[in-house]
N, C-alpha and C positions, 0 to 999 in steps of 0.2 A: 504494500500500500504506500502510495506517495502522500506525504504530509507536507503541505506548503504553508500552513498557517496554524495559529493557535486553535482556531475553531476546528480545523481538520484533525489536529492532535486530540482535542477533547472528544470529538465524535468517534474517533477510532478507539480511544480508551473506553468510552461509555458503551460502544457497541460490543467490544470484547467482554466487558463486565457483564452485560446483559446475556451474552451467549454462554458465559460460564457461571451464571447465577450469583455473581458478586454484587453487593450493594455498596453505595458510596459511604454510608455511615460506618459499616464494618471495616472498610478499607481505611477510613480516616482514623478510627480507633486503633486499628492494628499498627498503622504507620506511626502514630503518636506513641504507642507503647514501645515500639522498636527505636524510638528517638530518631526517626528518619525525617519526619515533618510534623508540624503541629496539625492536629485534627481539623481545626478551624480553616487552615490554609488549604488542606485537601478538599474540604467541602466547598470552599469558595472557588477554587480552580475548576471543579467539575460541575458547578451549579449552573442552572439555566435561569435562576431567579434574577430578574433585571436589576434589583437593588444591590445584590452582592456579587453578581457575575463579574469575573475579571476578564480583561481583554488580552491577557498574555501572562507568561510566567518565564522564569529563567530556565536555562537548559538543565541545570541540576535538578530542579523540581520536576520538570517534564520527564527526565530519565528515571528519577526515583519512583514517581507514580506509575510509569509504564512498567518498570521492573516489578513493582509490587503487585500488579494485576496479571503478570505473566507475559508481557510484551518486551521486545527489544527494539532499540532505535539504532539504525545503521545510517551512516553518511555515505553518499556517493557523489561522483562528479555530476554536475548539473545536466550535461548533455550526454551522459552515458546511456548506451542502449542495452 
């Protein structure tokens, strides 16, 4: 899957979570317990609520959340086929 924006990343994470039966709150609590990221931040980054939804996150947060749900992020050259 090609991810070109924060919204693409969030959609990919949320889709994978839905397919694997994971819920945001459980992920947030687990990541907080593991000292990987504050539960509040996880909830905000994955939220669709207009008042708390974020428009982006740093790469470390994106990688941490992706890894916690069972995804990997790979980089490639932009025009690579």
